[in-house]
N, C-alpha and C positions, 0 to 999 in steps of 0.2 A: 380444540380438535386433537384426537389422538394421533401421535406421530407414527409413521410406517417405517419400521426398522429395516424393512427391505429396500427402502429408498436410501441412496447414499447420503443426500442432503439431510434428510430427516434423521438418519442415524448419527451424523455428526452433531445435529442440533440436540438430539436426545442425550447424547453423550455429555455434551457440555452442561446441559440443563441438570442432568442427573448428578453429576459430580458436585456441582454448586449446591444443589438442594440437599444432598446427603451430607456435605460438610456442615451445613447449617443444622441439620436435624439430628445426625447420628455420629457426630465426632469422627468424621472419615480421616482427618488429618492425624488424629491420635493412633488410629488403626494403621495407617500407612507408615507412621513412625515406628511403631512396634514391629511391623512386618519388615521393614528395612533393617532394624537392629538384628532380628532373627536371621534374615538371609545372609547378612554380612558375617554373623557368627558361624553359620553353617559353612560358608566359603572359606573362612579363615582358619579353621581347626586343622591340625596336622593329623597324620595317619593314626598315631597312637591314641590321640584324644578321640578321633572319630570312632574308632572300633572299641573304645572303652565302654563299660557299662553305663556310666554317668551320662555320657553324651547320647548313647542309644536310647536311655530312658527319656531324654529330652526329645529326641528325634521322633520317637513313636508316640509321645503323649502330648506334645506341644499342640495348643489350639490357637496359635497366632494366626495361621493361615486361614482356618475356618473353624468356627465354634459350633456350627450347626451340626445336627445329627445327635443321635442319642443311643442308648443301649451300650453296655460295657462288655467289651471282649478282652479277656485276660491275654495279654501279649508278653507276659513275663519270660516265657520260654524263648520268644524271639529275641527279646532284649539281651538275653544272656547267651545267645547263640553267636559265637565268634565268627563262624563260617559265613553267616548271613551278613554280618558287619563288614567283613573283609569284601564280600561280593559287592556290597553297596558302595564301599570306597572305590573299588576298581571301576565300577560303572560310573561313578561321579567324576572320576579323573579322565574318563574316555571322551574324546572329542565327538560331538554329534555330527551326523551327516549334514551336508550343506543343504540339499534340496528338502523341501517340506514333505514330499512323497517318501523319501528314504528315512527322514526323522520320525514320521508317523509309524512306519513299519518298525523301525528300531525300537521305539518306545513301547509299542504294542507287544513286541517279542520280550522285552525286559520285564514288562508287567507280568506277562504269563509266567516267565521264568521265576521271578520272585514269589508270585502267587503259588507256584508249585512247591517251592521251598518252605513256604509258610504253612502249607496244608496239614502236615502231620503235627504242627506245634500248637494249633488252636482248634477249638470246637466249632467255630464259625469263621468265615472269611472276614477279616478285618479291613473291608474295602475303604472305609473312611480313613483309617489310620494309614493305610497304604497310600491313598491319594495325597495325604499331607506329607508324607515322607517324599513322594515323587515331586510334589510341587516345591518342597524345600531344596531338593537337589537340582532340579531344572526349572527354575521359576519362569524363565522366558517361554516355556512350553505349556504353562498351566494357568488357568484362572483361579479365582478363589470361590468359585461355585462348587462346593463339595458334593452336593446331592445330584446324582446323575439325572434323575427325573426332571429337576428344575433346569439343569443344563440343556436337556432336550427341549424344554419349553422355550428357552432363550434362543437356541439354534433354529427352531421353527419360526419364531417370531422375526429372525433375522433373514429368513429365506434360505437357510441351508438345508440341503436334502437329508432326510432321515435315513441315511444309509451308511453310517460310519461303520468301519470294519472293526473298530475297537473303541472302548469308552475313553481312552486317552486321546483319540483322534479329534473328538468334538472340541475339546479345549483348544487344540491347535487351529482348528477351522474357524472358531469364533474369533480368535485373536487375529488370524489371517484376514478375516472379513473386516475387522476394525482397522487394521493397517491399510488394506486396500482402499477403504473409504476415506482415507486421509485423516483419521481421528488422531489428534496429537495428545499425548500425555506427558506429564512433567517428569515421570520416573518409571522405572521398571515395576515398582510396586503399585503405582497408580494404574499402570496397564493391566496388572493382574487383577485389581479389584474393580475396575470399571465394568466387566461383565456382571458382577454381582449387583452393582449399583443399578445397571440397566434392567436387570431382572426384577429388582424390588420396585422400581419406579415406573417402568414402562411395559412389563410383561405380566407380572403376577397380579391377579385380581385383588386389589386393596379394598374392595367394597365389602358388602355384608357377606358374600359367599366365600371369602378367603379364609383358609383354615390357619394361615400363618401370616403374620405382619412383621415389619422391621421392629427390632427391639431397641432399646436405648443404647445397647453396645453394637457398634459397627461390626458388620460380618455375620451377625446372628439374627435369627428370627424367633419371634415368640408366638405362642398359640393364640388363636382368636376364636374363643368358644362362643357357640350359639347359646342363647337363653334356654332354660329347660323347656319351655313351651313350644319351641320351634324344632326340638330334637326328635329323632327317631326313637320310638318307645321301646328301648331294650334291644336285644339281639335274637336272631333266630338259631335254634339249635340245629347243627348240621352234622350228620354222621361223618366221622373221619376227621373232624376238626379242620386245622389249617391245610392239611394235605388235601382234603376234599375240595376246599376253596381253590387251592392252587390248580388242581386238576380241571376244575371247571373253567378257570381263567385260561389254562393252556388250550382248551377247545375253542375259546372265543378269540384266540390270537389271529389277527389278520381280518376279524369281522365275521359275524354269523347272522343268519336269519333267526328271528325269535323262535320260530317253530322248530328249527334244527336244534337250537340250543336247549329247549325244553325236552326234546326228543333224547338228546344226549344225557341229560340229567336223569331221565327215566331209565336209560340203558346202563347207567352207572349204578343206580339204586332202584332196581325193579320193585321193591316193596314200598316205595314212596307213593303215597296217595296222589291221585291226579291233580286234586286242587293244591297240593304242596309243591308241585313243580314250579309254578309261578312264583310261589313264596320264596323258594330258593333263589330264583333269578332276581326277585326284587330286593332280596337281601344283599346281593353282590352290588346292587346299584345303590341302595339307600344306607345300608349298614357299613359297607366296606369302602364305598366310593371307588370301586375297582372297575365298573362297568358303566357305560352310558348307552342310552337307546336314542335312536333317531328314526322315528316311525317304526318300521318292522325290523330295522337292523340294529345289531348290537356291536359295540366296540369296546376295546380296553381303554380305559382312561390312562394318562401318563402314570398315575399312581398305581393302577393295575399292572401296567407294563413293567414298572420298577419292582413291584411285589413278586411278579411272576419270574423276573430275571434273577433276583437275589434270593427269593424264598424267605426273606426276613420280615416279620411282622412290623418292624420299625418303619417300613415303607408306607404303612397305612395308619401308623400311630396318630398322626395329626388328625385324621378323620375320626378315628374311634374316640379319641379324647374330646373332640370338640363338637361332634355330631350325634353321638349316641347317648341317649338318657341313661344315667346310672353307671357308665363306664368310668367316668372321672370320679364319680362319688366313691366307687369301690376302691380305686387306688389311693384316693386322698384319705379315706378313712383308715387305711392300712399303713399310711405313711409313717405315722408316729409310733407304730407298734403292732404286734400280732393282736387278733381278735378271735373270739370264739365264732365257730361257723354259724351258729344260731344267731349270735348278735349281729353278724354281718347281714344275714338274711333279713332280720328285723329292721335294721337300718335302711337297707335298700327298699324295703316295702314302703318306707316313709318317703321315698323319693317320688313314687308314683302311686296314688291312692288306688289306682286300678289294679295294682299287683296285690290282690287279696290272697292269692296263694304263694307258695315259695317257688313256683315254677320259673317266672322271669328272672328273679334274683339268682337262682341256681344256675341258669343258663349264662348269665354274666360271669358268675364265678368260674364255671367250667371253661369258658373262653379264656379267662385270665390264667387259669392252669394250663390250658392247651398251648397258650403262646408264651409259657414259661415266665409269666409275670408274677405268679403266686403259687404257693404250694400249701397243701393241707396235710398235717402230720396225723399220726395215729390217735392223738388226743383231740382230733377235730379243731385244732388251732390253725387259723389261716393267716399266713404271713407273705410279705412280698419277697420275691427273689431280688438278686442284684439288678437284673433287668428291669423288674418291676419298680424298684427304687429310682432307676433312671428315668422311667416314663413318668412316675409320680412327681419327680423333681420339675418337670415341665408345667405342671398345673399351678399357675400363679394366681388362680382365682378360687373362690369358694364355690364349689359346685352347688348348683340350684336344685330345686324340687318343684314338682307341680303342685298347684293349689287344689284343694278339694273340689270335686265335680259338683257344679250347681245344677240341680235338676229342674225340670219343668220351666225352662227359660221362656218358652212361648206364652205361658200363662202369667208370667211374672209382671209386675208393674213396669211401665216405661222406664223409669229410672233404673231398675234392676237390669233390664234388657241392655240398656245403654252401657251399663258397667261391664257387660261381657264383651263388648267390642272396643273397650278402651285402649287395649294393646294395639289393636289395628290402627285406631285413629291416632295414637301417639306416634305411629311410624310415618304418618303422612306429612309431606313437606307443606309449608304455607303456600297460599295462593301466589304470593310474591315470588317465593322460590320456584314454583312451578312456571311462572311466566318467564323468569330469569333463564331457566333451563331450556326453553324452546330454542332450537337452532335459529341463527340469524337470517337464514334464507326462508323461514316460515313466518310470514307477515300476517298476524291475526290481532284484531282488535282486542285489547285487554278485557273489555266487557264481555266478549264472546267466550274467552277462556273461563272467565268468572262464572258465566252461565252454565257451562259444562260442569265445572267444579261443583257448583251449588246443586245442580241436577242430580249428580251422582252421589253425594255425601249428605243425604237428609238424615239427621240423627232420629227422626221419628220411626224409621224403619232399619233394623240392623242388617237386613240382607238385600234390600232393594237398591242395588247400585246399577242402574240401567238408564241409558240415554239413547235417543234416536236423533241423528243428525240429518236434516233434509234441506233441500234448497237447490241453488244453482249447481248444475253439473260443471265439474272442473274447478269449483271454487275452493277446494281444499278440505273437504269433509274427512276424507280418509287420512290426510296428512295431519289434520288437527287432532284426530283421535290417536294416531301413532305418536305425534309430538307430546300429547298429554301423558300417554302411557310412559314413554321414555323419561318424561320429566319426573314422574312418581318414582322412577328407578334411577334418577341421575347419578346418585352416589354409589350405586350398585350394579354398574354396567357389567355385561357379560357377553363375551364374544360367541360362545356356543349358543345357537338358537334354543337348544334344549334346556338352557338355564335362564333364559330371559323371563322377565315378568310380564311380557305381552305376547299375543299370539294372534295372527291375522287369519280369519276364515273367509275364503272366497265362496260366498254362497252360490249355488248352482240352481238352475231351473229344475224342477222335478223332485225336489226334496219334499216328500209327502209324509215322512215320519222321522222320528229322532235318530235313526240308525246312521244316517249320513254325518251326524254331528258326534254321537256318542258310541258309535260302533255297534256290533252285534256278534252273537254267537254263531259260529260257522255252522250252517245247516247240515254239512256233510260230516264234520268232526266236531261234536259238541264239547270236546276238550279245548278247542282253539277259539279264541276271541278275536275277531277282526277289529283291531284298534284304529283309532284316528288321532291326528294331531291334537284335535281339541280335547279328546279324552285324556291324553297324556297331560295336557296343560291343566285340565280340570283336577286330576289326581295330585298334581304338584301343588295346586293352590290348596287343596284339602289338607295336604301334609305341611303347609307353611302358613298358618292362620294369621300370623302377625304382620304379613306384608300383602299389599294389594296385588292382584293379578288381573290384568286387563285383556279381555278378548274382544277383537274387532270383528263384527259381522259385516263384512263389505258387501255392498248391494243386497242387504238382508231381504229385501221384498221381491227378489227374483223368484222366490218360493214363498208359501204362506208361513210366516214365522210362528203363527199359533200352532202350527203342525209340527214342524221339526224342533221348535223350542218347548213343546208341550211339558216334558218333565220338569225342566228348569223353571218354567213360569209357574207351575203348580207348587213346586218345593219353595220357591222364592217367596211365595205368599204365605203358604201354610206352615212352613217349617219342617215339613216331612222330609224324609230321605229322597234322594234321587235314585230311582230304581234303574240299574244298568242291565240286569238279567235276572231271571228267575230260577236259576239252577244251583242254588245253595251258596256256599261260602265264596269260592273263588273259581273262575274259569280262566286259565292262562294268566294268572295274577291279577285278574280284574275282579274286584269284589262284587257281590251281588247288588249292593246298594251303599251309598255314601251320604253323609249329611250334606245338605246345601252349603257350600263354602260361604261364610259371611264376607269373605275378602275377595269374592269374585265380582269383577266389574265387567258389564257388558255395554259396549257401545256399537250401535248399529248405524250404517249409512243408508240412506234411502233416496232413490230418484224416482220420480212419478212420471211414467210415460206408457206407451202401449205395450211394452214388454214386461211390466212389473205388476204387482198386486198391491191393493190397498192395505193398510194396517187395521186390524180388528181392534175392538175395544178392549179385548183381553191384553193385548200388547200395549195399547195406549194407556190403559189404566196403571200399568206397572212401570212405565218409562216417563222420562222427561223429554219431550220433543223440543228440539232447538232448531229453528229455521234460520238460514241466513242466505240472503239473495244478493246483497250488495257487496261489491269490491271496488277499490279505487285503482284504476289502471296505473296511475302515477306511482302508486306504493309497490308495484311489482319490483322485487329486489334484483332481477336479472338485467334490468336496463344497463347497468354499469359493470356488474360483476361477472356476468356470464357471456359476454359478447365480444366478438373481435371486429364488429362493424365499426366504421368511422362514426363519429359523434353525430354528424349531420344525417346519416342514414338512420341511426337510432332514433333521433328526434322525429324523422318523418314517420317512422312505424309507430311510434308512441302517439304522435298527434292524430293519426288516422283512427287508431283504436280508441282513443279518448272520444273522438268525434262520433264514431259509430255506437259507442256504448250508450249515449244519452237516449237516442230514439229507441234502441232496441230494449233498453231497461224498462221503458214505459209499457212495453207489451210482454215483458218477461221472456224475451227471446235473446237476452244478452249472454255474454260469454264470461268464463272464469279464468283463473291462472293458467290452467292447463292449455287453453286455447292461446293465451298470450305467448306462453313459452313456445308452442308449436309454430305460431306465425313468426316469431323471431327466429327460430331455428331454421325455418323454411328459407327465410331471406338470406340468412348466413350461408346456408348450403348453395343457394342459387348464385349468390355473388362470388363465393369461393370457387365454384365450377367455372366461372369465366364466361358463361353463356348468357347470363341474365344481369341486367342492372338492378339495383336495389328496388327501384320503383316497379320494374316488371315482376321481380320475385314477390313483392308485397301484393301486387295485383292478383297473381296466381294463388298466394296463400290465403287471401281474403275469399276468393272464389272457392278454395277447397276447404276451408276451415270455419268459416262464419256464415256464408249464404246457405249451405246445405241445411241448416237448422231453422231457416225462416219458413213458417207455414202458418196457416190460419184461415178463418172465415172472414168474409167482408164486413168490416166495421169501421166507423170513422177513425177510431183510435189506431187500427192496424194500418188503414190507408195512409194516414198521416206518417206513421212510423216508416213504412216502405217507401214513401215519397222522399222522406228525409234521407234515408240510406242511399237511395239512388242519387239524390242531389250531391251528397258528400262525395260518393264515388266519381261522379262526373267532374266535380270541381277539383278533386285530387288527380284526375287523368288516369284513374285505374280503369281503363276501358273495358276490359273483359268482364270485370266484376260489375261495372256500371250497366253494361248491356243486359246482363243476367237480371240485375235488380229491376231494371226498367220493364223487362219482359214479365217478371213477377207482378209488378205493379199493374200492368195491363191485365193479366189474368185475374187478379183480384177484383178489378172493376167489371170485366166482361163476363167472367164465369162464377163470381161469387165466392171464390176461394183461390188460394195460391199455395204452391209448394214447390220446392227446388226440383223435386223429382217429378217428371211429367210422363 
């Protein structure tokens, strides 16, 4: 279970665990030793040494505190500036204020003062170098998390408000939080490095979605590239280059509605075609990683916030290098030397067989030039700049390329079709791994999980991953589906729901067409597409074909599935595209049609009663129906883990429910996990209130949760079941429930039917 860093006990535990783990994996002790040597050196130098060029060179270029970051900024003018060195010496020798509030204000003012002094001496703000200088001079006030975006991620995870007046403040607030939590470190250097270790092991997503992972060198991160098949296919050309991207992000600051953002893009560039507005928006999400969507709302990602604040492309370099097809190829091929422009175009076309013209490669080259990563001379020779060399140095892998497109997959032999989904199947965990990943509080028979797995992954059909779970209400059908989906993504957990590999759709009565699921074009404004959460999920599944995406259709037969699922059911079988609208290329960045994602998994839950609809053959033919009616009351995990009741009261509740289960199961009127949990919770609440005994509370809860579902026409089997229920309740002295059960027994015999409601 993930630890909550906002909780003091969890924070202490996480700190101890992270330090121990990092020592084993990434040589933390060696880093701390080097850090200690460096800080002692800084503290011990005299004035003349400190202001000398040799020491200033060390101070500004040392990577002992933090090796993260990239891009080279020439600070030679700063190093040779005696006035700046003298000012730093004076500040170093100044006693810091005692209160944290005054220290925060003082360091913020000093940062701004030094930043102002440096401005005329460099072409760009050397924030990383400044941070390392400040951390060297005042190590008790800084962590070793050099990247402010990541520092904000850590602060948020620790429950700190995102309202720092200055970037230096958050370092001090994080250290203060650790101190207040009673986290004990063995040295000043371990205290500095602990936040970085917490970030790596408890905050940053170390699964398949992380752009960076811990490197072999402590204090550093290495890029975590996606394979070519899962990358964004190139980049969109945007007028105005980086400046336009920043202008769009500025408008999104604080959150915006999708329609407002699209209108802003239109106002900035009136000549832009309507169907290109959404394309620009999607580029900021998928190509730059700077925006995220939540339904109809748009927000800056931490990466986008950092990019907007600094204006430096380095803030998005991790995303561009690991997520965009061709970007790493371009820098990697120029790493060893300049190339002819035409030669670069040809090589980039080899990365994606779909780039039959030079348009997409040219866009990549133009972005590299716009971000000052590459330059093209008059002889049409393309070469990396110093910044480009820094970016290229982070590419520790051989960039990949897409395989040639295989056409006519539908008509190909079974063996050929199977080969097309091998990448997806290779990503699936084994059945044993899936069972192991289920939470301990979800108790399902191993054979049931195996049935679901087999029903979803039939190699005879590359697209048909569809199962229907039916049976006892409250038996855990929804939890089984969610547990299975999470198990498929167990090593790729994501906190943000918009990044998860599963999505729950609460089906509603009255869904007579696909618009409730797939959205629709606004009938008043045909340039606006009314999106749904499922549509967002479907588009993500389509863009990430190597991983399974599980959609749970909860209570799927509250409406007719063959109506609202019609486009999916048809495309699932035929292999045709899913048509989303008929208005051309895109409406509000929603394409007119998309291929049916072979990685889409549909799991529906079904209850059969007077409020629901039966399933048509069209649905049944495409799905694996899995029915489960039996649960073992004794197996309910909450008997010991989730209750504060005395053991004898728990035993009383359990014995009554076990006794009632037998006769009710015979007539399929028995109950599931949900009812057991509700009965137990009712008894707990009744006893805690002090007005009821455990037996009285149990009597009331049986009356409220079990008896209302008893109904039926007079048959010997139903009479026997009702009589046995009444006998059990009388024997257990649950008088209120017993009286009601006896009344229903009489109705069954005298009127030919019985129900709780009269």
